[in-house]
N, CA, C and O atoms as a GROMACS GRO file, in nm:
protein
  440
    1MET      N    1   0.081  -0.119   0.000
    1MET     CA    2   0.000   0.000   0.000
    1MET      C    3   0.085   0.124   0.000
    1MET      O    4   0.047   0.224  -0.062
    2THR      N    5   0.196   0.123   0.066
    2THR     CA    6   0.268   0.247   0.082
    2THR      C    7   0.399   0.248   0.007
    2THR      O    8   0.459   0.145  -0.023
    3ASP      N    9   0.441   0.367  -0.021
    3ASP     CA   10   0.571   0.392  -0.078
    3ASP      C   11   0.634   0.493   0.015
    3ASP      O   12   0.600   0.612   0.010
    4ILE      N   13   0.726   0.449   0.099
    4ILE     CA   14   0.784   0.535   0.200
    4ILE      C   15   0.882   0.635   0.140
    4ILE      O   16   0.909   0.739   0.200
    5SER      N   17   0.936   0.605   0.021
    5SER     CA   18   1.030   0.698  -0.039
    5SER      C   19   0.960   0.827  -0.078
    5SER      O   20   0.839   0.828  -0.104
    6ARG      N   21   1.035   0.933  -0.082
    6ARG     CA   22   0.980   1.064  -0.118
    6ARG      C   23   1.016   1.092  -0.262
    6ARG      O   24   1.134   1.091  -0.300
    7ARG      N   25   0.914   1.117  -0.342
    7ARG     CA   26   0.937   1.148  -0.483
    7ARG      C   27   0.873   1.281  -0.515
    7ARG      O   28   0.771   1.318  -0.456
    8SER      N   29   0.933   1.351  -0.605
    8SER     CA   30   0.877   1.478  -0.649
    8SER      C   31   0.755   1.453  -0.734
    8SER      O   32   0.757   1.366  -0.821
    9ALA      N   33   0.649   1.528  -0.710
    9ALA     CA   34   0.527   1.515  -0.788
    9ALA      C   35   0.551   1.555  -0.933
    9ALA      O   36   0.473   1.518  -1.021
   10LEU      N   37   0.657   1.631  -0.960
   10LEU     CA   38   0.684   1.677  -1.095
   10LEU      C   39   0.779   1.585  -1.170
   10LEU      O   40   0.805   1.608  -1.288
   11ALA      N   41   0.832   1.483  -1.107
   11ALA     CA   42   0.932   1.397  -1.169
   11ALA      C   43   0.881   1.334  -1.297
   11ALA      O   44   0.956   1.324  -1.394
   12GLY      N   45   0.757   1.291  -1.300
   12GLY     CA   46   0.702   1.228  -1.418
   12GLY      C   47   0.679   1.324  -1.532
   12GLY      O   48   0.672   1.281  -1.648
   13LEU      N   49   0.668   1.452  -1.504
   13LEU     CA   50   0.642   1.549  -1.610
   13LEU      C   51   0.764   1.575  -1.697
   13LEU      O   52   0.750   1.611  -1.814
   14ALA      N   53   0.883   1.556  -1.643
   14ALA     CA   54   1.004   1.586  -1.718
   14ALA      C   55   1.018   1.498  -1.841
   14ALA      O   56   1.076   1.540  -1.941
   15SER      N   57   0.966   1.376  -1.836
   15SER     CA   58   0.980   1.285  -1.949
   15SER      C   59   0.861   1.291  -2.044
   15SER      O   60   0.863   1.223  -2.147
   16ALA      N   61   0.759   1.369  -2.013
   16ALA     CA   62   0.641   1.378  -2.099
   16ALA      C   63   0.675   1.460  -2.223
   16ALA      O   64   0.737   1.566  -2.212
   17PRO      N   65   0.636   1.412  -2.341
   17PRO     CA   66   0.662   1.488  -2.464
   17PRO      C   67   0.589   1.622  -2.461
   17PRO      O   68   0.479   1.633  -2.406
   18LEU      N   69   0.650   1.722  -2.520
   18LEU     CA   70   0.589   1.854  -2.523
   18LEU      C   71   0.458   1.854  -2.600
   18LEU      O   72   0.371   1.937  -2.573
   19ALA      N   73   0.442   1.763  -2.694
   19ALA     CA   74   0.318   1.755  -2.772
   19ALA      C   75   0.198   1.725  -2.686
   19ALA      O   76   0.084   1.750  -2.727
   20LEU      N   77   0.219   1.672  -2.567
   20LEU     CA   78   0.109   1.638  -2.478
   20LEU      C   79   0.083   1.750  -2.379
   20LEU      O   80   0.028   1.725  -2.271
   21GLY      N   81   0.119   1.870  -2.412
   21GLY     CA   82   0.106   1.984  -2.322
   21GLY      C   83  -0.037   2.009  -2.276
   21GLY      O   84  -0.058   2.065  -2.169
   22LEU      N   85  -0.135   1.969  -2.355
   22LEU     CA   86  -0.274   1.990  -2.317
   22LEU      C   87  -0.324   1.886  -2.219
   22LEU      O   88  -0.425   1.908  -2.152
   23ALA      N   89  -0.257   1.774  -2.209
   23ALA     CA   90  -0.298   1.670  -2.114
   23ALA      C   91  -0.265   1.716  -1.973
   23ALA      O   92  -0.163   1.780  -1.951
   24THR      N   93  -0.350   1.683  -1.881
   24THR     CA   94  -0.325   1.720  -1.742
   24THR      C   95  -0.292   1.596  -1.662
   24THR      O   96  -0.344   1.488  -1.689
   25GLN      N   97  -0.206   1.612  -1.566
   25GLN     CA   98  -0.169   1.502  -1.478
   25GLN      C   99  -0.233   1.529  -1.342
   25GLN      O  100  -0.221   1.638  -1.287
   26ALA      N  101  -0.301   1.429  -1.290
   26ALA     CA  102  -0.365   1.444  -1.160
   26ALA      C  103  -0.258   1.467  -1.053
   26ALA      O  104  -0.152   1.405  -1.056
   27ARG      N  105  -0.287   1.555  -0.962
   27ARG     CA  106  -0.193   1.583  -0.854
   27ARG      C  107  -0.232   1.504  -0.731
   27ARG      O  108  -0.349   1.499  -0.693
   28ALA      N  109  -0.135   1.445  -0.669
   28ALA     CA  110  -0.159   1.374  -0.544
   28ALA      C  111  -0.181   1.477  -0.434
   28ALA      O  112  -0.118   1.582  -0.432
   29ALA      N  113  -0.268   1.445  -0.343
   29ALA     CA  114  -0.298   1.533  -0.230
   29ALA      C  115  -0.225   1.484  -0.106
   29ALA      O  116  -0.185   1.368  -0.096
   30THR      N  117  -0.207   1.574  -0.011
   30THR     CA  118  -0.150   1.540   0.119
   30THR      C  119  -0.257   1.562   0.224
   30THR      O  120  -0.323   1.665   0.227
   31HIS      N  121  -0.273   1.463   0.312
   31HIS     CA  122  -0.373   1.466   0.418
   31HIS      C  123  -0.302   1.461   0.553
   31HIS      O  124  -0.200   1.393   0.567
   32ALA      N  125  -0.355   1.531   0.651
   32ALA     CA  126  -0.295   1.534   0.784
   32ALA      C  127  -0.381   1.457   0.884
   32ALA      O  128  -0.503   1.470   0.886
   33VAL      N  129  -0.313   1.377   0.966
   33VAL     CA  130  -0.377   1.309   1.078
   33VAL      C  131  -0.298   1.348   1.203
   33VAL      O  132  -0.178   1.322   1.212
   34ALA      N  133  -0.367   1.410   1.298
   34ALA     CA  134  -0.304   1.445   1.426
   34ALA      C  135  -0.318   1.328   1.522
   34ALA      O  136  -0.418   1.256   1.520
   35ILE      N  137  -0.218   1.309   1.604
   35ILE     CA  138  -0.225   1.211   1.711
   35ILE      C  139  -0.229   1.292   1.839
   35ILE      O  140  -0.129   1.350   1.882
   36ARG      N  141  -0.348   1.296   1.900
   36ARG     CA  142  -0.369   1.385   2.014
   36ARG      C  143  -0.468   1.320   2.110
   36ARG      O  144  -0.570   1.265   2.067
   37GLY      N  145  -0.440   1.326   2.239
   37GLY     CA  146  -0.531   1.269   2.339
   37GLY      C  147  -0.547   1.119   2.322
   37GLY      O  148  -0.655   1.065   2.346
   38PHE      N  149  -0.439   1.052   2.281
   38PHE     CA  150  -0.439   0.908   2.257
   38PHE      C  151  -0.546   0.868   2.155
   38PHE      O  152  -0.618   0.770   2.174
   39ALA      N  153  -0.556   0.948   2.046
   39ALA     CA  154  -0.650   0.921   1.938
   39ALA      C  155  -0.593   0.974   1.807
   39ALA      O  156  -0.512   1.067   1.807
   40PHE      N  157  -0.636   0.914   1.696
   40PHE     CA  158  -0.604   0.964   1.563
   40PHE      C  159  -0.716   1.058   1.521
   40PHE      O  160  -0.833   1.021   1.528
   41ILE      N  161  -0.680   1.179   1.478
   41ILE     CA  162  -0.780   1.280   1.442
   41ILE      C  163  -0.750   1.330   1.301
   41ILE      O  164  -0.650   1.398   1.282
   42PRO      N  165  -0.834   1.299   1.201
   42PRO     CA  166  -0.955   1.216   1.212
   42PRO      C  167  -0.917   1.068   1.218
   42PRO      O  168  -0.808   1.028   1.178
   43ASP      N  169  -1.010   0.987   1.268
   43ASP     CA  170  -0.983   0.844   1.277
   43ASP      C  171  -1.029   0.768   1.152
   43ASP      O  172  -0.995   0.651   1.135
   44THR      N  173  -1.105   0.834   1.066
   44THR     CA  174  -1.139   0.777   0.935
   44THR      C  175  -1.104   0.881   0.829
   44THR      O  176  -1.130   1.001   0.846
   45LEU      N  177  -1.045   0.835   0.722
   45LEU     CA  178  -0.996   0.925   0.619
   45LEU      C  179  -1.018   0.862   0.482
   45LEU      O  180  -0.985   0.745   0.461
   46SER      N  181  -1.073   0.939   0.390
   46SER     CA  182  -1.090   0.894   0.252
   46SER      C  183  -0.989   0.968   0.164
   46SER      O  184  -0.980   1.090   0.168
   47VAL      N  185  -0.913   0.892   0.086
   47VAL     CA  186  -0.808   0.947   0.001
   47VAL      C  187  -0.814   0.882  -0.136
   47VAL      O  188  -0.891   0.788  -0.158
   48ALA      N  189  -0.734   0.931  -0.227
   48ALA     CA  190  -0.717   0.868  -0.358
   48ALA      C  191  -0.585   0.792  -0.357
   48ALA      O  192  -0.490   0.831  -0.288
   49ALA      N  193  -0.579   0.684  -0.433
   49ALA     CA  194  -0.452   0.612  -0.447
   49ALA      C  195  -0.349   0.712  -0.498
   49ALA      O  196  -0.376   0.790  -0.590
   50GLY      N  197  -0.231   0.711  -0.440
   50GLY     CA  198  -0.126   0.805  -0.475
   50GLY      C  199  -0.113   0.921  -0.378
   50GLY      O  200  -0.012   0.991  -0.379
   51ASP      N  201  -0.215   0.941  -0.295
   51ASP     CA  202  -0.210   1.050  -0.196
   51ASP      C  203  -0.115   1.015  -0.082
   51ASP      O  204  -0.084   0.898  -0.058
   52THR      N  205  -0.071   1.117  -0.012
   52THR     CA  206   0.016   1.102   0.104
   52THR      C  207  -0.062   1.135   0.230
   52THR      O  208  -0.144   1.227   0.231
   53VAL      N  209  -0.035   1.061   0.336
   53VAL     CA  210  -0.094   1.088   0.466
   53VAL      C  211   0.021   1.114   0.563
   53VAL      O  212   0.113   1.034   0.575
   54VAL      N  213   0.014   1.229   0.632
   54VAL     CA  214   0.117   1.267   0.728
   54VAL      C  215   0.057   1.256   0.869
   54VAL      O  216  -0.043   1.321   0.900
   55PHE      N  217   0.117   1.173   0.952
   55PHE     CA  218   0.076   1.154   1.091
   55PHE      C  219   0.169   1.237   1.179
   55PHE      O  220   0.291   1.222   1.171
   56THR      N  221   0.113   1.324   1.264
   56THR     CA  222   0.194   1.408   1.353
   56THR      C  223   0.153   1.383   1.497
   56THR      O  224   0.036   1.398   1.533
   57ASN      N  225   0.251   1.345   1.580
   57ASN     CA  226   0.225   1.316   1.720
   57ASN      C  227   0.228   1.445   1.802
   57ASN      O  228   0.331   1.511   1.813
   58GLU      N  229   0.112   1.478   1.860
   58GLU     CA  230   0.102   1.596   1.947
   58GLU      C  231   0.095   1.556   2.094
   58GLU      O  232   0.081   1.643   2.181
   59ASP      N  233   0.105   1.427   2.123
   59ASP     CA  234   0.102   1.377   2.261
   59ASP      C  235   0.242   1.371   2.320
   59ASP      O  236   0.341   1.374   2.248
   60GLY      N  237   0.248   1.362   2.451
   60GLY     CA  238   0.376   1.343   2.519
   60GLY      C  239   0.428   1.201   2.508
   60GLY      O  240   0.549   1.178   2.517
   61ALA      N  241   0.338   1.106   2.487
   61ALA     CA  242   0.376   0.964   2.476
   61ALA      C  243   0.410   0.930   2.330
   61ALA      O  244   0.357   0.993   2.238
   62PRO      N  245   0.498   0.833   2.309
   62PRO     CA  246   0.528   0.791   2.172
   62PRO      C  247   0.411   0.713   2.113
   62PRO      O  248   0.335   0.648   2.185
   63HIS      N  249   0.396   0.721   1.980
   63HIS     CA  250   0.290   0.650   1.909
   63HIS      C  251   0.342   0.602   1.775
   63HIS      O  252   0.449   0.643   1.730
   64THR      N  253   0.265   0.513   1.712
   64THR     CA  254   0.289   0.472   1.574
   64THR      C  255   0.155   0.476   1.501
   64THR      O  256   0.049   0.485   1.564
   65ALA      N  257   0.160   0.469   1.371
   65ALA     CA  258   0.044   0.438   1.288
   65ALA      C  259   0.087   0.316   1.209
   65ALA      O  260   0.166   0.326   1.115
   66THR      N  261   0.034   0.200   1.247
   66THR     CA  262   0.078   0.072   1.194
   66THR      C  263  -0.040  -0.002   1.133
   66THR      O  264  -0.136  -0.032   1.203
   67ALA      N  265  -0.033  -0.031   1.004
   67ALA     CA  266  -0.142  -0.101   0.936
   67ALA      C  267  -0.156  -0.242   0.993
   67ALA      O  268  -0.056  -0.311   1.016
   68ARG      N  269  -0.279  -0.283   1.014
   68ARG     CA  270  -0.304  -0.419   1.065
   68ARG      C  271  -0.257  -0.524   0.966
   68ARG      O  272  -0.218  -0.634   1.006
   69ASP      N  273  -0.261  -0.492   0.836
   69ASP     CA  274  -0.218  -0.589   0.734
   69ASP      C  275  -0.068  -0.579   0.705
   69ASP      O  276  -0.018  -0.649   0.616
   70GLY      N  277   0.004  -0.494   0.778
   70GLY     CA  278   0.148  -0.481   0.760
   70GLY      C  279   0.192  -0.396   0.642
   70GLY      O  280   0.310  -0.390   0.610
   71SER      N  281   0.097  -0.329   0.575
   71SER     CA  282   0.131  -0.254   0.455
   71SER      C  283   0.201  -0.121   0.483
   71SER      O  284   0.266  -0.067   0.394
   72PHE      N  285   0.190  -0.068   0.604
   72PHE     CA  286   0.265   0.052   0.639
   72PHE      C  287   0.288   0.060   0.788
   72PHE      O  288   0.216  -0.001   0.868
   73ASP      N  289   0.389   0.136   0.826
   73ASP     CA  290   0.423   0.160   0.966
   73ASP      C  291   0.507   0.288   0.971
   73ASP      O  292   0.612   0.295   0.907
   74THR      N  293   0.462   0.386   1.044
   74THR     CA  294   0.537   0.511   1.055
   74THR      C  295   0.661   0.495   1.142
   74THR      O  296   0.750   0.579   1.138
   75GLY      N  297   0.666   0.388   1.219
   75GLY     CA  298   0.771   0.375   1.319
   75GLY      C  299   0.734   0.460   1.440
   75GLY      O  300   0.630   0.526   1.440
   76ARG      N  301   0.820   0.459   1.540
   76ARG     CA  302   0.795   0.532   1.665
   76ARG      C  303   0.802   0.681   1.640
   76ARG      O  304   0.901   0.732   1.587
   77LEU      N  305   0.695   0.752   1.677
   77LEU     CA  306   0.691   0.898   1.664
   77LEU      C  307   0.685   0.959   1.803
   77LEU      O  308   0.589   0.936   1.877
   78GLY      N  309   0.788   1.036   1.839
   78GLY     CA  310   0.787   1.110   1.964
   78GLY      C  311   0.708   1.238   1.949
   78GLY      O  312   0.664   1.272   1.839
   79ARG      N  313   0.691   1.309   2.057
   79ARG     CA  314   0.617   1.437   2.055
   79ARG      C  315   0.677   1.530   1.950
   79ARG      O  316   0.798   1.553   1.945
   80GLY      N  317   0.590   1.584   1.864
   80GLY     CA  318   0.632   1.677   1.762
   80GLY      C  319   0.686   1.612   1.636
   80GLY      O  320   0.716   1.682   1.538
   81GLU      N  321   0.700   1.482   1.634
   81GLU     CA  322   0.752   1.413   1.517
   81GLU      C  323   0.639   1.372   1.423
   81GLU      O  324   0.525   1.350   1.465
   82SER      N  325   0.673   1.362   1.294
   82SER     CA  326   0.577   1.322   1.192
   82SER      C  327   0.631   1.206   1.112
   82SER      O  328   0.752   1.190   1.097
   83GLY      N  329   0.540   1.126   1.061
   83GLY     CA  330   0.574   1.018   0.969
   83GLY      C  331   0.474   1.020   0.856
   83GLY      O  332   0.356   1.049   0.878
   84GLU      N  333   0.520   0.991   0.736
   84GLU     CA  334   0.429   0.996   0.622
   84GLU      C  335   0.429   0.865   0.547
   84GLU      O  336   0.529   0.793   0.542
   85ILE      N  337   0.314   0.837   0.488
   85ILE     CA  338   0.299   0.720   0.402
   85ILE      C  339   0.235   0.766   0.272
   85ILE      O  340   0.165   0.867   0.270
   86THR      N  341   0.260   0.694   0.166
   86THR     CA  342   0.193   0.719   0.039
   86THR      C  343   0.104   0.599   0.010
   86THR      O  344   0.152   0.485   0.009
   87VAL      N  345  -0.023   0.623  -0.013
   87VAL     CA  346  -0.118   0.516  -0.038
   87VAL      C  347  -0.101   0.474  -0.184
   87VAL      O  348  -0.130   0.551  -0.275
   88GLY      N  349  -0.056   0.352  -0.204
   88GLY     CA  350  -0.022   0.308  -0.338
   88GLY      C  351  -0.134   0.240  -0.415
   88GLY      O  352  -0.123   0.223  -0.536
   89SER      N  353  -0.241   0.200  -0.346
   89SER     CA  354  -0.347   0.128  -0.415
   89SER      C  355  -0.481   0.152  -0.346
   89SER      O  356  -0.487   0.196  -0.231
   90ALA      N  357  -0.588   0.122  -0.419
   90ALA     CA  358  -0.722   0.135  -0.363
   90ALA      C  359  -0.745   0.026  -0.259
   90ALA      O  360  -0.687  -0.082  -0.267
   91GLY      N  361  -0.829   0.056  -0.161
   91GLY     CA  362  -0.863  -0.042  -0.059
   91GLY      C  363  -0.894   0.026   0.073
   91GLY      O  364  -0.891   0.149   0.084
   92THR      N  365  -0.924  -0.055   0.172
   92THR     CA  366  -0.950  -0.007   0.307
   92THR      C  367  -0.839  -0.060   0.395
   92THR      O  368  -0.812  -0.180   0.398
   93PHE      N  369  -0.775   0.030   0.468
   93PHE     CA  370  -0.659  -0.004   0.549
   93PHE      C  371  -0.683   0.038   0.694
   93PHE      O  372  -0.685   0.157   0.726
   94ASP      N  373  -0.701  -0.061   0.780
   94ASP     CA  374  -0.718  -0.035   0.922
   94ASP      C  375  -0.580  -0.025   0.985
   94ASP      O  376  -0.489  -0.100   0.949
   95TYR      N  377  -0.564   0.068   1.079
   95TYR     CA  378  -0.435   0.084   1.144
   95TYR      C  379  -0.454   0.106   1.294
   95TYR      O  380  -0.564   0.135   1.341
   96VAL      N  381  -0.346   0.092   1.367
   96VAL     CA  382  -0.346   0.097   1.512
   96VAL      C  383  -0.214   0.156   1.559
   96VAL      O  384  -0.115   0.154   1.485
   97CYS      N  385  -0.212   0.207   1.680
   97CYS     CA  386  -0.085   0.243   1.744
   97CYS      C  387  -0.028   0.116   1.804
   97CYS      O  388  -0.095   0.046   1.880
   98ALA      N  389   0.096   0.084   1.770
   98ALA     CA  390   0.159  -0.038   1.820
   98ALA      C  391   0.178  -0.037   1.972
   98ALA      O  392   0.192  -0.142   2.033
   99PHE      N  393   0.178   0.082   2.031
   99PHE     CA  394   0.196   0.092   2.176
   99PHE      C  395   0.063   0.098   2.251
   99PHE      O  396   0.057   0.064   2.369
  100HIS      N  397  -0.042   0.141   2.184
  100HIS     CA  398  -0.173   0.163   2.250
  100HIS      C  399  -0.282   0.105   2.160
  100HIS      O  400  -0.334   0.175   2.073
  101SER      N  401  -0.316  -0.020   2.180
  101SER     CA  402  -0.406  -0.091   2.089
  101SER      C  403  -0.547  -0.034   2.083
  101SER      O  404  -0.623  -0.068   1.992
  102ASN      N  405  -0.583   0.052   2.179
  102ASN     CA  406  -0.716   0.114   2.175
  102ASN      C  407  -0.719   0.231   2.075
  102ASN      O  408  -0.827   0.282   2.045
  103MET      N  409  -0.606   0.273   2.025
  103MET     CA  410  -0.597   0.378   1.924
  103MET      C  411  -0.606   0.315   1.786
  103MET      O  412  -0.515   0.244   1.743
  104THR      N  413  -0.716   0.341   1.716
  104THR     CA  414  -0.736   0.280   1.584
  104THR      C  415  -0.782   0.384   1.484
  104THR      O  416  -0.835   0.490   1.520
  105GLY      N  417  -0.762   0.352   1.357
  105GLY     CA  418  -0.808   0.439   1.248
  105GLY      C  419  -0.824   0.359   1.121
  105GLY      O  420  -0.783   0.243   1.113
  106THR      N  421  -0.884   0.423   1.021
  106THR     CA  422  -0.907   0.359   0.892
  106THR      C  423  -0.881   0.458   0.780
  106THR      O  424  -0.927   0.572   0.785
  107ILE      N  425  -0.808   0.414   0.680
  107ILE     CA  426  -0.787   0.490   0.557
  107ILE      C  427  -0.857   0.414   0.445
  107ILE      O  428  -0.831   0.295   0.425
  108THR      N  429  -0.945   0.482   0.372
  108THR     CA  430  -1.010   0.422   0.257
  108THR      C  431  -0.962   0.496   0.133
  108THR      O  432  -0.975   0.618   0.123
  109ALA      N  433  -0.906   0.420   0.039
  109ALA     CA  434  -0.850   0.479  -0.082
  109ALA      C  435  -0.929   0.429  -0.204
  109ALA      O  436  -0.960   0.311  -0.216
  110ALA      N  437  -0.960   0.523  -0.293
  110ALA     CA  438  -1.031   0.488  -0.416
  110ALA      C  439  -0.935   0.494  -0.533
  110ALA      O  440  -0.975   0.468  -0.647
   0.00000   0.00000   0.00000
């Protein structure tokens, strides 16, 4: 589901022939999820395949955003730290904090 590497959204445009100047390329969006009060805010998120989701920990305790199916994991995020994932395919992805199993969320990608 995820592509942890960071790629420029314009990288694919450099190889496009100039004759295709009228064609438009869809832009990937970036979505923010705050980790606050031992919860993911929002805890449900709808995105498009190719979009990026940035998780930012605003709590004093460490947290993760870890997919139940193993498709992504932000790793340990301390206070003020962020981790990002890129949703690579359509589907529904449930996730949890590896340290606090009561913290759950869902990303749905079309």
